[in-house]
ZADOTOR-191716 format. One record per residue: residue in one letter; x, y, z of N, C-alpha, C in turn. Coordinates in steps of 0.05 Angstrom, whole numbers, plus 5000, padded with zeros to 4 digits. Example, Ala and Ser with C-alpha at 12.3 -4.5 7.8 and 13.67 -1.06 7.14 Angstrom:
REM ZADOTOR-191716
A526448865156524649105156526449345156;S525749555142527349795143525850015157;
//
This chain:
REM ZADOTOR-191716
X257821363847257321613823257021503798;X256921243788256121173766253521173763;X252520963788249920913796248421213789;X249021453803247421693799247321703776;X249821743762250021883731247921743718;X247221443713245521243708243121393710;X242421373734240321483749239121763727;X240821973726240422233721239622223685;X241222023675240621983644238321873638;X237221683662234321563660233021763659;X232621923686230622133690230222353663;X233222403653232322553625231222443604;X231922203604230222103583227422053590;X226822053613224121933624222622313609;X223822483616222622723615222622773583;X224322623568224622703539221722573519;X221322353539219222163527216722323539;X216022363566213922573573213722783551;X215322963544215323193526214123083500;X214922803485214222703469211022653471;X210222503492207122433502205622693498;X205922853514204823113518204323213482;X205923243472205323363448204223233431;X203922903431203222673416205122723391;X207222623394209622653380210422353374;X210122163378211621993375210921843353;X208821903332208521863307209921993287;X211122183304212922373286216022333274;X216522323253218922293247221122453256;X220722713256222322883266222323003302;X220522753314220722733335223222843356;X225622743356227622783368228423083366;X227923123340228623413338227023673351;X224423593351223023743365223823763398;X224123523403223723533436226923643447;X229223603424232223633429231623953425;X229924063412229724413407228324513424;X226924413439225224483462226624483491;X229324303490230424303516232324523510;X233924603486235524743487234225113484;X232025163471230525313472227425443492;X227225203504225325223517222625203503;X220125273521217225283513217425423491;X218725703488218325883469219225753442;X221225533444221925443417219825243407;X217225183413214625063407213925283382;X214525623384213725703356215525573332;X217525593337218325473311217425173298;X215725023304214124793301211624793306;X210425043300208025073308205824933287;X206924893265205524803247205724533246;X207424353259207824103263205523983287;X204324173301203624073333201424113331;X199523923331196223893335195224193344;X193824413333192924643338191824713374;X189924473377189024563404191524453423;X192524273419195024213439197024413440;X197824523415199324813414198625003435;X195425023432195025283449194625173473;X194625023483194424953510196624933517;X197824763512201524813526203124993519;X202725193499204125393496203125673514;X200425723521199325913532198425893559;X198425653562197525613594199425583616;X200325823634201925833653202925543664;X201425343670202925143689201624893665;X201824873652201424713629203524483639;X202524223624204323983630206624063613;X207124143594209624203583211724393596;X211324543613212924763624213824633646;X211524513657212224283684214824133677;X214423953660217223753647219223953642;X219724083627222024283624223324353651;X221024523670222624543694223724353709;X222324153709223923883714226523803699;X226823873675229423813664231223993672;X230324243671232124493686233624393702;X232324363722232824263748234824023753;X234523823741236423593739239023673718;X238223773704241123913688242724123704;X241424303717243124463740244824273757;X243524033766244723833789245923673777;X246023573744248323473733250823563726;X250623853714252123963709253824063729;X253224103746254824333768254724253792;X253823973803254123903831257023783836;X259023633821261423553822264123823821;X262923983801264924183793264524373808;X262224483812261624813827258824733844;X259824563859258524503891257724753906;X259024983905257825223915255525263902;X255425283877252825353857251325223867;X251025013871248024803877247224883912;X249624913927248724983956248125323953;X248625453929247325683931244225693921;X243625553903241025513884239425393907;X240025183919238925073944238725233971;X240025373964238925583996237125783984;X236825813960233826013953231425803955;X232025593946230025403941228925363972;X230725323987230125204018228825424033;X230825644037229925864055230126104055;X231726174031231326464029229526614007;X228726463983227126583972225526363955;X224426193958222926013942221526083918;X219326363923219026423903221226483882;X223226683887224826703866225426473850;X226926333863227326003855225925903833;X223225943843221225823815220725983793;X221126283802221426483781223026463756;X226026413771228226343749228926073738;X227425933753226825663742224425643717;X222725743721220725803696221825933679;X222826133683223626353664226226153648;X227426023657229625853641227925653623;X225925523642224325273626222825383600;X222425653605220925783584222025923550;X224726043565226526063546228726033539;X229325783564231225593547234425793544;X236525763528239025883531239126193525;X236526323525236326563514237826803531;X236926703557238626843579241426743591;X241526513580243526353597247126513584;X246326663565249426733554251326573538;X253626593545256026443541257026293560;X255826353595256326263616254226213634;X252825953631250425933649250926023681;X252925823692253925803716253626213728;X254226453713254326713713251626763714;X250526623688248226783684245626673714;X245726413715243926413738244626583770;X247326573773247926723797247027043791;X246927193767246627463760243827493770;X241527303754239127263760237527263789;X239327083807238627113834239127333848;X242127443837242027743854240427983848;X240527993818238128173803235028103812;X234428073840232427943840229328093838;X229728393840227528553838227328683809;X229428523786229028543763226828313745;X224428453742222228243742221728203716;X219828063709219327873680219328183662;X218128403666217828533647219628663640;X221928723663224428883653226328693641;X226228443647228028333627226828243604;X224628253603224128103577223028413548;X222428613568222728923552224129083552;X226129083565227929193562231129073562;X233229223555236129143556237729163587;X235729113601237229163628238228903645;X238328713637239728523636241528443626;X241828553594243628513584246128733582;X245128933590247229183606248429113628;X246828993646248028883674250028673668;X249728493643251028293640253728373632;X253528533612256328673598257628833621;X256229013640257829183656259128973677;X258828783687259828573708262228453695;X261628353668263328203655265828373639;X265528573642267928823635269028993661;X267629033675268129213707268329013723;X267628753730267728583749265628643773;X265728473799263228453815263228723827;X264928923829264429123838262329353830;X262529293802260229443786257429373784;X256629133809254529113818252529283830;X254129533840253129783858251429853836;X251829893809251030093792247930043790;X247229713797244329653795243429573828;X243929793843243429693871240429673873;X238829893856236229923855235029633848;X236629443840234829163832236228903856;X238029083868238928843898238628933922;X237728733935235928833965239228863975;X239829024002242229134017243228974030;X241428754035244228494053245328354023;X243628324006245328213985246728343974;X246628573974248928733964251928713981;X251428784003254028724018255128464016;X253428244015254828014007255927913987;X255028083969256228013940258328183929;X258828453946261128573945263428523961;X263828303976265128233997265727983982;X268827973971269027773952270127503971;X270027543997270127294012267827144015;X265627224005263127084007261427113982;X262527253968260427273943260527073930;X258027063917257626823894258426913869;X257827173861258427253844261227303834;X262427283850265427323850266927073839;X265226823855265726603845264726573817;X262726703813261626583783263726743759;X264226963761265927173745268526993743;X269526783764271726643765271126423736;X269126373750268826123722267926273692;X267026463692267226623664269626693655;X271026823668274526923652275426643658;X275526413668277326213667278026093635;X275726003624277425943599277526203579;X277326453589278326673565280726753573;X282326643598284526773609286326763590;X287326543584289926543567289526693545;X287226753527287026933500287027243511;X286327293530285727573542288827683547;X289727463563293027463570294427593549;X294127393525296227463507295027733489;X292227813487291228073479292728263488;X293928223517294628463536298228463537;X299428233514302128173513303128123539;X301827853551303327753572303327453568;X305227333583304927073579303526873600;X301926733587299626663608301726423619;X304226333620306026113634307126253659;X307726463660308926703675306526813702;X303826833694302426873714300726663729;X300326763757298826503770296226603759;X295426273760291726323751290626453771;X290226313797288326423816288926753818;X290726823819291327103824289627203798;X290927223783290227353757286327283753;X284627083761282227113756280927193788;X282227273803281727453823281327713821;X283927833798284128063799281228163775;X280927973761279328003737276428073743;X275427863765273027803775272628063794;X274528173805273828393828274028603820;X276128703792275828933781275228953751;X274728773737274328743707276228793699;X276228773670278728753653280528943647;X279629243653281629443647283729353673;X282529453692283929483723285029253725;X284028983725284628753729287728693714;X287328763680289328733670291828863679;X291329073689293729223700294229193733;X293029073747293428943772295628603765;X295228493748296128343741299428333727;X299328643711302128623705303528833723;X302328933737303529023761304828853783;X303128663785303628383801306928273789;X306428183771308528193750311328303753;X311428583751313628693751314328633784;X312028713801313128723831314928433839;X313828193823314728003835318127923824;X318828153801321128123798322928363804;X322328523826323428763837325328663855;X327328833860329128793894327228773905;X324928923908323929003938321728823940;X321728673962319728443965318328504000;X314928493988313928584014312028384021;X311428334044309828074053308728244082;X305728274087304628394102305828644107;X306328654136308428924145311928964146;X313028654127315128664133316128744108;X319028884115319928974082322728834080;X323828634063326028574058327928744033;X329528924034330829124023334128904009;X333828913987336628753976337829003963;X338929083970340629413959342829453976;X344129703972346729773980346329934004;X343930004011343230124035343930044055;X344930224079346030154105344430074129;X345229894145342929794162341229984176;X342430224183340230464194338230524178;X339030514152337530574126334430434122;X335930134123333629944116332129994143;X332830034171331130014189329330304181;X330230524173328030694171326330644151;X327330564123325530504106322930324120;X323330114135321529944146320030074162;X320430274175319030384196317230574179;X318030734155316630854141314330704128;X315130424118313430384105311030174118;X311830214145309530104170307630334173;X308530594173307130774180305130894155;X306530904135305130974106303430804096;X303730554099302830354079300330144093;X301830124118299929834132298030004144;X297930174154295830314167293830394154;X291330324155288930394141286630454154;X285030584144281730644158280230514140;X278230364157275830214145273330374134;X271730344108270530544107268330404089;X265130384105263130234096261130474078;X260830374057259130574036256530494041;X254730664051252030524055249830554032;X251030804012249330753983250430473965;X252230433962253430223940253829893957;X254529913991255129713994258329603997;X259429773989263229803979264129824013;X266829674015267729754033270429754027;X272329904039274330074025276030094047;X279030024050281430024061282530294055;X282230534062283830764058285430804064;X288230844052290830854062291231084078;X292831144095292831334118294631494105;X296831434085298331604071297531774050;X295331764044293831914024290732064033;X290932024058289232254076290232384099;X289232594110289332734128287332814145;X285432894133282832964145279832884134;X278432904153275232664147274932714113;X274733074103274333134086275632904059;X278932854073279732754042279632464048;X278132274065277232044065274432074049;X272832254055270932244037270532314005;X272932484002273332503971274532213963;X277032143975278531893964276031643964;X274431673977272431373973270031473950;X269331703946267931733927268431733897;X271931803900273631813874273531523870;X274731393889275130993886272330883880;X269930973885267330823885267330733853;X265430493849265030443825262830623814;X261130813832259931013823260831233822;X262931263825264331533822264231763803;X262431703780261731813760258932033774;X257531903792255032083806254932053833;X257932083839257732143872259832433877;X257832633886259232853891259932813925;X262732873933263332793964261933063976;X260533343975259733473982256633363992;X256033163979253533063987253932764004;X255532744021257132534036257932604062;X256932484081258832534110259632264125;X260932334141262432084151261532064174;X261031794188259731734212261931584236;X261731604255263931404272262431204283;X263230964277261330754288262330654315;X262630824334263430884361260630944371;X260131194360257631244377255831414362;X256331354330254931384311254431754309;X256931934317256432254314257632254285;X257532484275257932554253260132744256;X262332614237265432704242265032994221;X265933214233267133474217269633384199;X268333554175270733514151273633574151;X273533764178276633864182278433724204;X276133504224278033324244280133194229;X281733164239284533054237284332654234;X284632464215284032264218286032084238;X287932134240290132074262288932174287;X287832294293286832394320284332184328;X282832274303280531974306280931734314;X284031604303283431324306286431234328;X286531494342289031464367288431254380;X285731154389285230944410285530704399;X283830674376283030454364282730394330;X285830464324284930534295285630294275;X285730064285285729774271282229664272;X281429774289278129644291275529754283;X276430014282273230174269273130134241;X270730184231269230154205267530364203;X268130564192266930784184264430774170;X262330904168260530954150260231194143;X259931174105260331384095256831374082;X255831574093252631634088252231934064;X250131824058249532034038246632224049;X247732464046246032664048242632724041;X241332644053237732624034238132904017;X237332903989236533083971233533233980;X233933473968230933673973228733453965;X229033363951226433283936225633063961;X227732863967226832663986225632834014;X226433044020226133194047222633234044;X222733374020219833514020217833254012;X218333093994216632793992216032724023;X217732724040217332594066215532744083;X216332974082214933214091211733204078;X210933184067208133254047207732974051;X208232674047206932484058205732504088;X207532584104206332584130204332794129;X204333054118202433204118199533124107;X199732994088197432864072195732654094;X197232584116195932354127194332484154;X191732474157189932714174190832614193;X191232354203191832254240194032344245;X195532474230198832504238197532684257;X196532944257195933124279195732944306;X194132754308192132654331195332474343;X196932394329198632204332201632334345;X202332574333204132714335205032894349;X202233024356201933384369203333394394;X202933114409203033184441206433164443;X207432884420210432964432212233094414;X210833274394212233454385211933734395;X210633824411210134084424212534104440;X214733964444216734084459218534184445;X219234054416220734124401220234324380;X217534444382217134644363218434814365;X218834964338219935274334217735464331;X218135624354215735804364215135984340;X216736034316216236224304217236224274;X215236114251216736094217218736234220;X221336194205222536424197222336594172;X221736794175221037014160223537044137;X222237024114223437064087225437344089;X224537544097226037784094228237824105;X228237624134230337734150231837474153;X231137234154232436994152232936874137;X233736864110233036724094235536434095;X234436304087236336004088236835934059;X239535824057240935754031240835494033;X238835384017239335084022241034993995;X242335113973243935043952246534923962;X247234673964249634593972251934673956;X251234833937253334863916254235183922;X252935313937254135563952254435593976;X256235343986256735324010258835484016;X260735493995262535673997262935974004;X260536133993260136433993258336414020;X257736184043255936244063258736264088;X257036304110258636364133260536154137;X262736294147265736064159265636134188;X264336234197264336234229263636024240;X265435874262264335724280261535714294;X259435474299257135604311257635654346;X256435774359257435804386256035664403;X256035684427255135534444251835414441;X251035614430247735524430247235344409;X249135264394248635044377250734864375;X253134864388254634694405253634494418;X250334474432250234354441248734064429;X248534124402247733944387249933834372;X252133834375254633704357254333444362;X253433364381254833074381252832894374;X250333044373247932944358248932794336;X247932574323247832504297246432564275;X245632714264243732804240243332544225;X241432364220241832154205242032134178;X241331954154241832024128239632114125;X237832174134235332374122235832614122;X237932824140238333064142240033154113;X238933374108241233484079243733644092;X244333784120246433754125247433684149;X250033634157250133624185251433794200;X250733694230251533944251254834114243;X257133904232258734014227258834204202;X256434204183256634344164254934694166;X253634654197251434844195252635124187;X254935094205256435424197257035524174;X256335324149257735354122254935334109;X252435334123250135274109248035514101;X248735754115246335864125247836164104;X246236304089246736604078244736794083;X245437034083244337294096243737504070;X241237604072240837804060242338054053;X243938064072246738304072248338214082;X250538344072253538214081254438354107;X252938474119253638604148252738534171;X252038264169250838084195252738084212;X251438114238253638124259254037804271;X256037764279256637544288254037344304;X253337534321250937414332248537374313;X247637514296246837434277246537154266;X249237144257249936844240249536704261;X250336684288250036454301246836394305;X245036594311242436504315241836354289;X241936504264241036284235242136064236;X245136014247245735784239244635524265;X244335644286242235504301238835484288;X237935724282235835654273235535444249;X237635494236237635234209237835014218;X240034974241239834654253237234534265;X235934714275233234674287231434574260;X231334774244229634664215230234364206;X233034364206233334064193232733854218;X233333944239232333714264229433684266;X228333844253225233804249224333634223;X225733714209225533534188225833284192;X227533274208228732924215226932814231;X226432954248224332874268221332714252;X220132944237218632814222218332594205;X220932614189221632384174221832134189;X223132154216223231894224220531754231;X218931934240216131844244214631654222;X214931844203214531634178215431444168;X218331424168219631214165219330884188;X219030924217218630764232216030724236;X213430854226211130804233209830564203;X209530394212208130204190205630314180;X204630404203200930534193201230694173;X202830964181204431174166204831104138;X206830914139207330884110206030754096;X204030534100201930514091199930614081;X198830864098197331034085199031154072;X201831274066203131414046202431244018;X203330884017202830903998200030823987;X197230894003195330883989195031183979;X195831323992195331633978196731683947;X198131463946201031543922200031323894;X197431183912196530913890195731033868;X194131253861192631333842192331553836;X193931813825193632023822193332063793;X191632323792191032403766190632743764;X191632763731192233043723190733123703;X188933293697187433293671188833483654;X189233493633190233623608188933733590;X187333913587186034083568186934213553;X185934273526186634503507185634343476;X186634443456186234413428188234273419;X188334083394189833973387192134153375;X194634033377197234143365197834383377;X197134403406198134643427200634553441;X201634313443203534233453203134113486;X201033983481199633853513201433593516;X202533423495204033193503207133283508;X207533483490210433563502210633683528;X208933813541208533983564208733753582;X206933523583207233223606209833143602;X211033153586214033023580215733143591;X215233463590217333653603217333663633;X213733643645213633603669215333413682;X214533083673215632923688218232853688;X219332983663222032923655222132643641;X220932513630220232253617218832323596;X219432013576218132083555214531893564;X212932003567210431903575207831893559;X208032133540207032173523207832093496;X206232073472207532003448207532203433;X209232473431209832693419210532643389;X209732763374211232773347210433083332;X211933163313212333383298209733383277;X208633573262206833513241204233643246;X202533653219200133823231198033633241;X198333423241196033233253195533233278;X193433163296193333203312195032903327;X196532893349197932713358196332513370;X194232603391192432423402189432473397;X189232153374186732143366184732173388;X184032023404182131993430182832043458;X180932043470181532123499183131843507;X185531943522187531843519188331893548;X189631633565191531693589194131553589;X195631703596198431593605199131593632;X199831323637200931173658203631183664;X204731213689207631183699207131083727;X209230873737209030813763212030823765;X212330843796215130863808214930773830;X216830803848217430783880218830893890;X218231043919219531253926220631093954;X223531143965223930963990223131174020;X222531034033221731094059222630944080;X225431034087227230844100227630654084;X227530404097229330164085227230064068;X224030114071222630044044220830244029;X219430194008218530303984215930333987;X215130613978212630713974211730693946;X210230533941209630563907207330743899;X208030843871206631053864205931023832;X202931123830202331153801200631343792;X201331553774199831643763199131713736;X197331853729195831863699194832183694;X196032173663195632383653193432353630;X190532523636188632513626188932743599;X188832573577189232813556185932813539;X185433043529183133193524182033223497;X182933073469182933193443179633213438;X178333373425176333453419175733683439;X177233803457175533993477174234183462;X175334343441174234553432170934513423;X170334343424167534233408165734163434;X167234133459165734043481163034253488;X161034213499159234303511159134273540;X158034473556158634453591158034223600;X156534073593155433763600157633633600;X158233603572161033393564163433433587;X163833623594165633793608165833673636;X163133703650162433603667161733303677;X160933183654161032843653164032783655;X165832893631168332783635170232833655;X169933053676170633073703169632893721;X167432863717166332673740167232373725;X167232303713168232053700171131973712;X173132213715175132153727175132093751;X173932303760174032343793172132113814;X170531963798168731713807170331463796;X172931493787174531293786175331133815;X175730903817176630783844178830873851;X179530993878181731123892182531313880;X181331403857182931663845182031963854;X183932173853183032373862184532603832;X182932783825184332993806185933123830;X188633183824190533373839190233683818;X190133663797189933963779189233873753;X189134183744187534123712189634373699;X191134243680192834423666191734483636;X191034713627189534813610191934923586;X192234823563193534893547193035073518;X194135283509193335413491196135613482;X195935603453198135763439196335983423;X198236203414196836423400196236293372;X193236373368192436303344190735963348;X190735943371188935623375187735633400;X187835923410186035943441182235853435;X181535703456179135693445177335883463;X174535973455173036093470173136123493;X172736373508172936443536170036243553;X168036293536166136163550166935853558;X167635703533168735423544170035373567;X172335613566174235553590173135583617;X171035813617169935883643168635643651;X167235483635165635293642167035033655;X169235053637171934883658172534923681;X173735183687173435323705171435263724;X169635293719166835303740167335033748;X166734843735166934553739169234453764;X172234533753174134483765173834613804;X173434913804172835023825170334893846;X167834793826166734623851167234353855;X169734243842171233973852172934043869;X173634293870176434343888178934163869;X178834313843181434223825182834523822;X185834473830187034743818187334733789;X187634973781187235003754189235213747;X191235133725194135203714193235223687;X193635513678192535643646195635663640;X196435483617199235573601199335603572;X200335863565201335873545203735733537;X203135523515205635363508206935393486;X206935683479209035793462210036043469;X211735993485212736253506214436503490;X215836333463217836463448215836573418;X212936503417211836593394213036843383;X213536953356214637083343212937343352;X210137363344208237543343207137633382;X208037803390208737873423205337923435;X203938123409201638173417199637893420;X199237713401198437523404198637293423;X201737293430202537133453201337313480;X201637613483200437703506197037633506;X196337643485192937673481192137383504;X193737153497192536913509192937023541;X195137083546195937063575193037323592;X193037523574190437733581187937603584;X187037443563184737213563184637043588;X187236873598187236743617186736923649;X188337183650187837283673184637443678;X184137523657181537593656179137383662;X179337163652177536883667177736823693;X180836843704181536753726179636943748;X180137203738179237433756176537403757;X174637223740171837263747171837053778;X173636893781173036793807174936793827;X176936963817178837083850180237253834;X181037343850182737693851185937573852;X187437703829190337573825191837713860;X193037463861194237583894197137653890;X198337523863201337663863203037483837;X204137673829206437563810208537493820;X210437273806212237213814214137013793;X216037003785217536833765215636833742;X214937013734213436983707211236903711;X209936883739207336693738205036953753;X203236883740200637093758198836773776;X198936873805198036743817194436873822;X192736663826190136743835189136623859;X190136643879190036453906189636173904;X187936043914188135763915186835703892;X185435873874183735803852185035683824;X187635783812188835773793191135973796;X192835903767195436103758195536143737;X195936283713197536263688199836323687;X201136243658204536273661204236193626;X206436243613207436213595211036043594;X209835763576212335613575213335573549;X215435413547216435313524217735023527;X216434823517216534523530219334403524;X220234503497222234413484224134583478;X226534533469228734763457228234763423;X228334963414228234963389229935183371;X229935253346232135433331229235513314;X229535833311228135963297228835963268;X227335813241228935793219229436103205;X227536263216228236503200230636703216;X231136713232232836873251234636723253;X235036453258236836273264237336323298;X235836423309236236473340236036253353;X236636183376235735863393234635913410;X232335763424230735823450231435563464;X231935583489231935353504229535263518;X229235113529226234993546226035233570;X223935343569223135543589221035533601;X220435633629218335633640217735403661;X218435163655217634913663218134913690;X220034953703220834963727218635163742;X218435423732217035553753214635483749;X213135353729210335223723210234993752;X212034813750211734603764212434753799;X213634883806213735023833211535203834;X210435333817208035533823206035273828;X205935053823203034923824203834773850;X206434673855207134543883206434733904;X206735043902206635203921203535253931;X202035183908199235253907197235023918;X198134813916196334643922195434563948;X193534473959192434373978194434203994;X194934154024196733984036196633724026;X193633614029193533344020193433233988;X194333383972194733403945198333403936;X200233653956202033593954203933333946;X204133243963204932903965205232823935;X202532863925201632673897203132813873;X203333133880204233293853207333153858;X208933173884211233073889212132883870;X210332683869210932383861210832393825;X209032633822209032613790211432823778;X213132913794215333043785217832903800;X217032663811219732593822221732583816;X221832493784223732383771225132583753;X223732843754224733063740227633193757;X229233123752231933183768232933383769;X232333553739233033813729231834063750;X229033953753227634123775228934153798;X229333843807230233863837232934033844;X234333963818237634053824236734413819;X235334503804235234813804233634883827;X231934723849229434863866231435033881;X233735053885235335163910235035513896;X234735503870235035813860232235933866;X230835863871227535903882227035923917;X229836073929229636033955227536183969;X226136343966223436453978221336213973;X221036243950219335963952219235693963;X221435623964222135353980221735444007;X222435644014222335694045219235694055;X218135854034215035854042214235504041;X214435304023213935074024215234894048;X217334984055218434834075217434934105;X217035234103215835334133212635164135;X210935204109208435114106207834794121;X209834664108209934314111210134274142;X212434484151213534424183211734484199;X211134814198210234854218207534904223;X205334964201203434974197202034724214;X203334424204201834214213201634154246;X204134314256204134294292202834544306;X202734784288201134964305198935004304;X197734924287193934934285193034834304;X195034654326192934554353194834634373;
//
């Protein structure tokens, strides 16, 4: 060991000499100060000595990714990890080495480079925990770590709430890693948290009024690492109370040291075995958590779902109505009303049930739209889909489907007849919105006097609809070619936004995306000085993989002075960008700033030639002068009617076939200063839905990507049942019935 230590010290001295040589510091009086500063603060520490380094050497060593300096610092960090933790935390060295040798060498090099670049910046006050957390949060890239506070927030969360809180950052953790890290028997994060709490344990116990000498250290570290400070301290306190009580329980045996008779003792022992020792294991697919649900607190499947959702680390965002329980024996979905003891009667101690999340409406529509925009889907899937076709789309006037989970209590409470019972044993995967057991509560009627037979037929049709959604989604998930094409379709999406300055274009963009995409601010000066493009990227889950998307809003300051040729060149420039396609043009105007009809007519002419859908929007819906407000809409309709007759009015929107629509919105809430009246944001959801319903099939998936993060819209979507139904019918039926 002494020889090894001497060798390590010698190696580190060699690194220090190498750094001094690289920076030509040997003649400097402060050579050691500079080298030590770099070893602590990484290459970024060179900025503090910029004036001491020869400019050419500084620029080369500071700005070159694989410069000699960064390579030397990486060598130092690698040896530092080895010397610090090999004897005391051999498990950490094994964990790091496994990533280097097998699991993910690129991730290993990324974290090693990050440490060499920034030194102690991300090491916090517990390097062991920092190293482990960086490996676990592997999808947290450099931009995220350096440009946001996400890593700092994750650090604060796990150090205050324990390893289970890792589930809150599931987007940055691979599913298999999450499963490992939430099981304390194999979790490296759990071990790292123990090392974090170890030097703090004494003071933490004193702060909570406990004597450290009376507490088992290993037990206390386990409690804190698993459940965090608040719950962990309560568990420690309870364990101290329990150890001093008259009742001592170990496994399933109970020793009673009181005055009860022998018969009473036996009775209490049996009760304890029945009510405490019997549990049902539930694995939560979303978070990777594994629960032992006490049989004493649940009686039905619904009780189990509620218990797990309430006790999950993500309980704040989990609504038990969005989940269903799956049997591990045959993957069937269990009905909420089923009794747990009946399910467990044969093998109660070996089953591990799965809690799965019903796919949201936005994911359903997104998956269907992605399939729709792949032209080769028909050739690949028509043959095997004909046997599963629903012969006719459901008519809105007769069979209106209520897809709003919040309204299921008002829906049918009658069990489905034999016509739909035949499907009950089939497990709808996680991609379906409702399970067979919920079919009978997921259908509403246009009238209150529907017969039992009608209700059964509607329930059957609803299940068939959901089954079709599942079939199509499964093809998308399991066909790598389709997934690849879906990603290509979403890779570069463009929306053009036109209009005069200060009419609220940027605010409308933000309201549509539900993100601060464009830089809006109040005032008289135009917010956007030159032609601007606002980019946003994200990803959409397709099965176990992700499809990336990127879209761009093109803003058009100066539009009021353009001539016809300028408009033509502008649209052509965007459309000829590699991979680009313009899915729609949104024209904004407000009372008093409306551009002349001729110029808007030119814009519509060019858009129609390029098959670009046009949405004309009055951006000041609550403008006090109603006549001026209505004049804008009248002008919009007059111009659109030159190209297409109005086809309908719905939800405050006038539709003109596949050419365009016009409507009024207010993108932000405001208070009228004169009257004091408050006005909420209005018309945005209707505009989004109107565009969604009007776009061609190949552009619908792209529009869904643009609005994918607007959760407010998706949540309210069920309130527009007829339009939602038309979209679903269009996506599901037309695709197959055309052939």
